[in-house]
Structures are given as structure tokens and as C-alpha cells.
TIDO-447647 format. One line per 4 residues: number of its first residue (from 1); for each residue x, y, z of N, C-alpha, C. Coordinates in steps of 0.05 Angstrom, whole numbers. Each point is the difference from the previous one (the first is absolute). Example, Ala and Ser with C-alpha at 12.3 -4.5 7.8 and 13.67 -1.06 7.14 Angstrom:
1	264 -114 156 -18 24 0 18 24 0 ~ -7 21 -14 16 24 1 -15 22 14;
This chain:
1	17 -24 0 -17 24 0 17 25 0 ~ 21 0 17 18 23 2 13 5 -28 ~ 9 -22 -13 13 2 -26 -19 10 -21 ~ -25 -9 0 -19 9 -20 -6 30 3;
5	-4 8 25 -6 28 5 23 18 -8 ~ 25 -8 7 23 16 -7 3 3 -31 ~ -4 -21 -14 2 1 -29 -22 17 -12 ~ -25 -3 10 -22 17 -10 6 30 5;
9	10 6 24 6 27 7 20 12 -19 ~ 21 -15 -8 20 10 -18 -10 3 -28 ~ -16 -19 -9 -10 0 -28 -21 22 -5 ~ -12 9 21 -22 19 -3 8 26 -14;
13	25 9 3 10 23 -14 -1 -4 -30 ~ 8 -23 -9 -1 -6 -29 -29 -2 -10 ~ -17 -14 16 -28 -3 -8 -13 28 -2 ~ 6 17 19 -13 27 0 8 16 -24;
17	24 -3 -10 9 15 -23 -7 -13 -27 ~ -8 -25 1 -7 -14 -25 24 -13 -13 ~ 21 -5 15 24 -13 -11 -3 -30 3 ~ 12 -15 -18 -1 -29 2 23 -10 17;
21	-5 -13 23 22 -10 17 18 -19 -15 ~ 26 2 5 19 -16 -15 18 -16 19 ~ 14 14 19 19 -14 17 1 13 27 ~ 11 -15 20 1 10 27 26 -10 13;
25	10 17 18 22 -7 18 -11 1 29 ~ 8 -20 16 -11 -2 27 22 8 21 ~ -10 11 22 17 4 23 -15 -11 24 ~ 11 -20 13 -13 -14 22 17 2 25;
29	-12 7 22 13 0 26 -13 -21 18 ~ 16 -18 9 -9 -23 16 12 1 28 ~ -17 -2 21 11 0 27 19 -25 4 ~ 21 4 16 18 -23 4 -13 -23 15;
33	10 -24 -6 -11 -24 13 13 -25 -11 ~ -11 -22 6 10 -26 -11 -3 0 -30 ~ 20 -11 -14 0 0 -29 -25 -12 -11 ~ -9 -22 12 -24 -13 -10 -24 18 1;
37	-3 15 22 -23 18 4 2 24 -19 ~ 24 13 -2 2 23 -17 -3 -7 -29 ~ 10 -24 -7 -3 -9 -28 -29 -5 -7 ~ -15 -11 18 -29 -5 -5 -15 27 -2;
41	8 19 17 -13 26 -1 5 14 -26 ~ 24 -1 -10 7 13 -25 -15 -14 -23 ~ -2 -27 2 -14 -15 -21 -29 8 -1 ~ -13 3 23 -28 8 1 -4 28 -11;
45	18 18 8 -2 28 -10 1 1 -30 ~ 20 -13 -11 4 1 -29 -20 -16 -16 ~ -11 -21 12 -21 -15 -13 -25 17 -5 ~ -8 15 21 -23 18 -3 6 22 -20;
49	24 12 2 7 22 -18 1 -9 -29 ~ 12 -23 -5 3 -10 -27 -28 -5 -12 ~ -18 -10 16 -27 -5 -11 -13 26 -10 ~ 3 21 16 -11 26 -8 15 12 -24;
53	26 -2 0 16 11 -22 -8 -14 -26 ~ -2 -26 1 -7 -15 -25 -27 7 -10 ~ -19 4 18 -27 7 -9 -1 27 -15 ~ 20 17 5 2 26 -14 19 -2 -24;
57	11 -23 -6 18 -3 -22 28 11 6 ~ 7 1 26 26 11 9 18 -23 9 ~ 26 2 -7 20 -20 6 19 10 21 ~ 5 -16 21 20 6 20 27 -7 -11;
61	17 20 -2 27 -4 -13 23 0 19 ~ -6 5 26 22 1 19 -7 15 25 ~ 20 6 16 -5 15 25 20 -6 21 ~ -7 5 25 19 -1 22 -15 -7 25;
65	13 -16 17 -11 -6 27 20 9 21 ~ -11 7 23 17 9 22 -14 -7 26 ~ 15 -1 22 -11 -5 26 -7 27 13 ~ -22 0 15 -8 24 15 -20 -7 21;
69	-6 18 18 -18 -7 22 -29 -2 -8 ~ -7 14 -22 -28 0 -9 -2 -12 -28 ~ -20 -16 -4 -5 -12 -26 -7 22 -20 ~ 12 0 -23 -6 20 -21 3 -12 -27;
73	-16 10 -19 1 -9 -28 -8 23 -18 ~ 16 6 -20 -7 21 -19 11 -7 -27 ~ -10 15 -20 7 -6 -28 5 26 -15 ~ 20 0 -17 3 20 -21 -11 -12 -26;
77	-21 12 -11 -13 -13 -24 4 18 -24 ~ 3 -13 -23 3 13 -26 -23 -7 -18 ~ -7 18 -18 -22 -6 -18 4 14 -27 ~ -15 -9 -20 1 12 -27 -24 17 -4;
81	3 21 -16 -22 17 -9 3 6 -30 ~ -21 10 -12 0 7 -28 23 20 -4 ~ 13 -2 -23 23 18 -6 -7 29 2 ~ -24 8 -7 -9 28 1 -8 8 28;
85	-3 -19 18 -9 4 28 -28 11 1 ~ -14 1 -23 -27 11 0 -20 -17 15 ~ 6 -25 3 -19 -18 14 2 1 30 ~ 20 14 11 3 1 29 -20 18 13;
89	-10 -9 23 -18 17 17 18 12 22 ~ -1 26 2 18 14 18 -15 14 22 ~ 14 11 19 -14 15 21 -10 27 -11 ~ 12 9 -22 -6 27 -10 -22 1 -20;
93	-15 -21 -5 -19 0 -22 -29 5 8 ~ -6 10 24 -28 5 8 -12 22 -18 ~ -26 -2 -5 -15 19 -16 -24 11 16 ~ -5 26 -5 -23 13 14 -26 -15 -7;
97	-16 -5 20 -26 -13 -4 1 -30 4 ~ 24 -11 2 2 -29 6 -8 -6 29 ~ -8 -25 4 -4 -10 28 23 -17 7 ~ 5 -3 26 22 -16 11 -11 -27 8;
101	13 -21 -10 -8 -28 7 22 -13 16 ~ -7 -11 23 18 -16 17 -8 -29 -1 ~ 20 -17 -5 -7 -28 -6 0 -19 25 ~ 14 8 21 1 -16 25 -6 17 24;
105	-10 -12 21 -5 15 25 26 7 14 ~ -1 20 17 23 8 15 -3 -9 29 ~ 22 2 16 0 -7 28 20 -22 8 ~ 17 -7 -19 19 -22 5 19 8 23;
109	10 24 0 21 8 20 -9 -4 29 ~ -23 11 6 -10 -1 28 -6 -29 8 ~ -11 -16 -19 -6 -27 7 25 -16 6 ~ 21 4 -15 25 -15 5 13 8 26;
113	-2 25 7 11 9 26 -16 -12 23 ~ -26 0 -3 -18 -12 20 5 -30 3 ~ 6 -13 -22 5 -29 0 24 -6 17 ~ 21 17 -2 24 -5 16 -5 0 30;
117	-21 15 8 -7 2 28 -23 -19 6 ~ -7 -18 -18 -22 -19 3 -27 15 6 ~ -3 24 -13 -23 16 5 -19 1 -24 ~ 6 -15 -21 -17 0 -24 -14 -27 -3;
121	-23 0 -12 -15 -25 -5 14 -17 -20 ~ 1 -26 5 13 -18 -20 -14 1 -26 ~ -26 3 0 -16 1 -25 8 25 -16 ~ 3 23 14 8 25 -14 28 -2 -11;
125	19 -14 14 27 -3 -10 0 -18 -24 ~ -16 -21 0 -2 -18 -23 -10 15 -25 ~ -19 18 4 -11 16 -22 22 19 -10 ~ 15 12 18 21 18 -9 22 -15 -15;
129	8 -23 9 20 -16 -14 -10 -7 -28 ~ -25 -8 -3 -11 -7 -26 1 24 -19 ~ -6 24 11 1 24 -16 28 6 -9 ~ 20 -3 18 28 5 -8 11 -20 -20;
133	-11 -24 0 9 -20 -18 -12 2 -28 ~ -20 18 -3 -13 4 -26 17 18 -17 ~ 7 -10 -24 16 16 -19 -16 23 -11 ~ 14 22 -6 -12 23 -13 1 -2 -31;
137	10 -22 -11 3 -2 -29 -27 3 -14 ~ -20 -16 7 -26 1 -13 -13 27 4 ~ 3 12 23 -13 26 5 13 21 -18 ~ 26 -1 -3 13 20 -17 -9 -3 -29;
141	-2 -24 -9 -9 -5 -28 -29 10 -3 ~ -16 -4 19 -28 9 -1 -2 30 -1 ~ 15 14 18 -1 29 1 9 12 -26 ~ 21 -11 -13 9 11 -26 -20 -5 -21;
145	-14 -23 1 -21 -6 -20 -22 20 1 ~ -5 13 23 -21 20 2 12 28 -1 ~ 23 3 -11 11 26 -6 17 14 20 ~ 8 -14 21 17 13 21 27 8 -12;
149	8 24 5 27 9 -9 18 6 24 ~ -12 2 24 15 5 24 -7 -21 21 ~ 21 -12 11 -4 -22 19 25 -3 18 ~ -5 -7 25 22 -7 18 -9 -20 20;
153	19 -14 12 -7 -19 21 1 13 27 ~ -17 -8 18 -2 11 26 16 -17 19 ~ 22 11 10 18 -15 17 8 16 25 ~ 26 5 4 10 10 25 -9 28 8;
157	-6 17 -20 -9 28 6 -29 2 7 ~ -15 -22 -2 -29 0 5 -15 13 -23 ~ -27 -3 1 -17 10 -22 4 30 -4 ~ 0 15 22 2 29 -3 26 8 -13;
161	22 -12 9 27 7 -10 2 -6 -30 ~ -9 -23 -8 2 -8 -28 -18 17 -18 ~ -24 7 10 -18 17 -16 12 28 -3 ~ 13 10 21 12 26 -2 22 0 -21;
165	15 -22 -2 20 -2 -21 -12 3 -27 ~ -24 -13 -4 -13 0 -26 -11 28 -7 ~ -14 13 18 -12 26 -6 22 21 -4 ~ 21 -1 15 22 19 -3 14 -4 -27;
169	5 -25 -7 13 -5 -25 -18 7 -24 ~ -26 -1 4 -19 6 -22 -8 30 0 ~ 8 15 20 -7 28 1 -30 5 4 ~ -13 -18 15 -29 2 4 -7 -2 30;
173	-26 -1 5 -9 -5 28 -18 -25 0 ~ -5 -10 24 -17 -24 2 -14 0 27 ~ -23 -13 0 -15 -4 25 -1 -30 6 ~ 1 -7 26 -5 -27 9 -26 0 16;
177	-18 -19 -6 -25 -3 15 4 -23 20 ~ 2 8 25 7 -20 21 -20 -23 1 ~ -26 5 -3 -19 -21 2 2 -20 -22 ~ 15 6 -21 3 -18 -23 26 -16 1;
181	18 7 18 26 -13 1 -3 -28 13 ~ 7 -22 -14 -3 -27 11 22 -5 21 ~ -8 -12 22 20 -6 22 -2 -29 8 ~ 22 -11 9 0 -27 9 -14 -3 27;
185	-14 -23 3 -14 -5 24 19 1 25 ~ -9 15 20 16 2 24 20 22 1 ~ 6 12 -23 21 20 -1 -7 26 15 ~ -25 8 -2 -8 25 14 2 -5 30;
189	-9 -23 10 1 -6 29 29 -1 9 ~ 18 -11 -16 28 -2 8 12 28 2 ~ -6 16 -20 12 27 0 -11 17 23 ~ -26 -2 5 -11 15 22 10 -10 27;
193	9 -25 1 12 -11 25 29 8 4 ~ 11 15 -20 27 10 2 21 -16 -14 ~ -7 -20 -15 20 -17 -14 7 13 -26 ~ 23 14 0 9 14 -24 27 -10 -9;
197	4 -1 -26 25 -8 -12 21 21 7 ~ 25 -8 0 22 20 5 2 21 -22 ~ -13 -5 -23 1 19 -22 -24 19 1 ~ -19 -5 17 -26 15 0 5 30 6;
201	15 6 21 3 28 7 15 16 -22 ~ 19 -13 -13 14 13 -22 -19 5 -23 ~ -16 -19 -6 -20 3 -22 -20 23 7 ~ -6 3 25 -19 21 8 9 28 -5;
205	26 4 -5 10 27 -5 -12 12 -25 ~ -10 -17 -19 -12 12 -24 -27 12 7 ~ -9 -2 25 -25 13 8 0 30 -7 ~ 24 12 0 2 29 -6 -8 6 -29;
209	0 -20 -17 -7 4 -28 -29 -8 -6 ~ -15 -5 21 -28 -10 -3 -20 20 12 ~ -20 6 -15 -23 16 10 -22 -19 8 ~ -11 3 24 -21 -18 9 -26 15 2;
213	-21 -13 -8 -27 11 4 -8 -4 29 ~ -20 15 8 -10 -2 28 -7 -29 6 ~ 9 -10 22 -5 -27 11 17 -22 -13 ~ 15 7 -20 16 -21 -14 21 -13 19;
217	13 17 16 21 -10 18 -12 -17 23 ~ -26 4 5 -13 -16 21 -7 -28 -10 ~ 0 -3 -26 -6 -26 -12 23 -20 6 ~ -6 -24 11 21 -19 7 17 -9 -24;
221	-10 4 -24 15 -8 -23 22 20 -7 ~ -2 25 11 19 20 -8 29 -8 7 ~ 4 -10 24 27 -7 9 11 -23 -17 ~ -18 -17 -11 9 -23 -17 13 10 -26;
225	-5 25 -8 12 10 -25 30 1 2 ~ 10 0 25 29 2 4 13 -27 8 ~ -17 -21 1 9 -26 7 17 -12 -23 ~ 25 -9 5 17 -11 -21 -10 -28 -8;
229	1 -6 -25 -10 -25 -10 23 -17 -10 ~ -2 -26 4 18 -20 -12 -15 -14 -22 ~ 10 0 -24 -13 -12 -23 -29 10 -2 ~ -3 27 1 -26 12 -2 -11 0 -28;
233	-23 12 -4 -12 0 -26 10 22 -18 ~ -14 5 -22 7 21 -19 -21 22 3 ~ 9 25 -5 -19 22 -3 5 13 -27 ~ -22 5 -15 3 11 -27 -23 18 -7;
237	5 17 -20 -21 18 -9 -13 -12 -25 ~ -27 -1 1 -16 -11 -22 -22 20 -7 ~ -6 3 -25 -22 17 -8 -26 -7 14 ~ -15 20 9 -23 -5 17 -20 -18 -14;
241	-4 4 -27 -19 -16 -14 8 -30 -3 ~ 25 -6 4 10 -28 -2 3 -13 27 ~ -4 15 22 7 -10 27 -16 -24 8 ~ -27 0 -4 -16 -22 9 7 -26 -15;
245	4 2 -26 8 -24 -15 27 -10 9 ~ 18 19 6 26 -8 10 -2 -14 27 ~ -17 9 18 -4 -13 25 -11 -28 -3 ~ -19 -3 -18 -11 -26 -5 21 -20 -9;
249	17 9 -18 22 -17 -11 20 -6 22 ~ 7 19 17 19 -5 22 -12 -20 20 ~ -25 2 6 -12 -18 19 -2 -28 -11 ~ -5 -2 -26 -1 -26 -13 28 -13 -1;
253	21 17 0 28 -10 0 9 -7 28 ~ -17 4 21 7 -8 27 6 23 19 ~ -2 25 -9 5 22 17 -27 10 11 ~ -11 -15 19 -27 4 8 -4 26 16;
257	21 12 10 -2 25 15 5 25 -17 ~ 5 -4 -25 6 23 -18 -22 21 2 ~ 8 26 1 -21 21 4 10 26 -12 ~ -19 17 -8 6 28 -6 2 15 26;
261	23 13 5 5 12 26 3 31 -2 ~ -2 11 -24 3 29 -2 -1 10 -29 ~ 8 25 -4 0 11 -27 23 19 -3 ~ 6 6 -25 22 18 -8 -11 26 -10;
265	11 22 9 -10 27 -8 23 17 -11 ~ -7 21 -14 20 19 -9 12 14 24 ~ 25 8 -2 15 12 22 -11 28 6 ~ -4 6 25 -9 26 9 24 17 10;
269	-6 22 12 21 18 8 18 -11 22 ~ -11 -19 16 15 -11 23 12 -28 -7 ~ -1 -8 -26 8 -27 -7 29 -6 8 ~ 17 20 -2 29 -6 6 4 -7 29;
273	-18 10 18 3 -6 29 -17 -22 9 ~ -25 -1 -8 -19 -20 9 -16 -12 -24 ~ 13 -17 -15 -13 -11 -24 -19 -23 5 ~ -2 -9 25 -17 -23 7 -21 9 20;
277	-25 -7 -5 -22 6 18 -13 -26 9 ~ -6 -2 26 -13 -24 11 -27 8 10 ~ -21 -14 -10 -27 6 7 -13 -25 13 ~ -19 3 18 -12 -24 12 -15 -17 -20;
281	-12 12 -20 -15 -15 -20 -2 15 -26 ~ -8 -14 -21 -3 12 -26 -22 21 0 ~ 6 23 -11 -21 21 -1 -20 -6 -22;
């Protein structure tokens, strides 16, 4: 499971851009112990990772292992794109009038922290693991089929941080509708109980670039916008008239929580400082 999630997390950058995965290099850190035990651990890690890499058409070509106190696994992945690069979906391609589609629920960070303290439901953790093991490949293909030109994966910076990257790169503004943002079961309870990832406070610094409507910050989902995700979903801009058909296709492809979570607008006078607005619900 660890290996599958790590490989999915690394491949998501290629999927988000529309590149075809080609090859990967691994870096694995294994806690010291008996050779038999450490060898079995490495075998399990790489078995899961190879399964995910192969499903994306990616070949593991090498890497490095080291001893360390904490288990770790990461990949540097390479991919191919059209020679003109015209087929790539970038952070900078949002268009005025588009809606924002998120393909997976958020809340992974707080659930994993709560799990370490045995404070999360086993059922909620199983659901989070299943979400992290789901590849973004089919979602990315679906989004491009419905005209998406801007897309990114939601990972360590949280949903708010990654959306800010997109609107700033596109020179536009966007709104997030909190009541439309899908969240993992148990994540709100864990966050309200104080279980926060070590990255959460750093991610919250982008609060200065966000305008909030009345009562938005009182919504329990607001703090989840800064929750870091491991192997999170994709967020992309899609024309409003194509959004419902795109959602149907995403759900048929297995992304049952996919939802329209906001809209893109032309930049106003304050766009340079606060390009993102958070509202409790769609107006």
C-alpha cells in the first residue's frame, strides 16, 4: 500500500500535465534491522510501487536505497509530451467563466496524523487509503476530453495553495464554494479535535491572499483548504456548459466524489493581492 501510494503521488504531476509516463528512479529509506526483515520490507514496498508504475506505462530504471530511522519512498519520474507541447495542461491555462472541478475529496493530512495517535476511525482510514491508491490517470484524460487547459494535482500545499498557484499563473480570480468541496469521512472531526499535519500551519499562510465571505471561516471545511494531501486529486478548469457531462464521465470512471467546487472570474483591482475568494455556498 505504501509503495502504491508513493508511486501514485509521484506520477500525478505527469498525469496533471498530460504527459505520458516513461521511466522512474526510486529513492528508498529503510529503518535498520535484521537483513531478512529489511529485505522483505523493501520487497513489499517495490512490489506495490511497480504495480502502479506498470499500470501507467512507466518503467523503473534504477534508484538508490539507504538506511534511516523513518521509512521513506520517493520517485523522480520522466514523461513524454507532444513536440509542440500544445497538448500539455498547465497551471496557467484557466479561462474566465470556467468552473473548477476537483476529482478527489480532501482531508488526508489530518486523518493520517490522527491515525498515528489512534484517534481516527479504522473505517475512515481505509477509505483514505483507497483514495490515495486511486491513480489520477483516467481523471486527467477525462478532464482534457472535456476541454480542460489548466490542471494541477492537489498535494502538499493543500487545495487553497494549489488553486492560488493556478489563478496567479493565469492572471485571473476564482471562488471556492465550501459546501461543494468533497471531504473524506472523519476529516472534519479530526481537524476540529486538533489533529493537524506539520505542514498545515505553513499552508495557512496563504490565508493573506484569500478573501472570505461572511461566515465562511466559521465553516468547518474552511480549515481543510490548508490540509496537505498525499496522492490527492486533480483540480482543473472546465467550461461551465461541459461541467455536468464531465462530472458524469468522472464518476463513471470511478471518481465518485468529483464535484464542481468554484468558478473562475476576470481579475479585479485587488487580484494581485487577493485572487482567491472563499464563500460558504454557490451564489
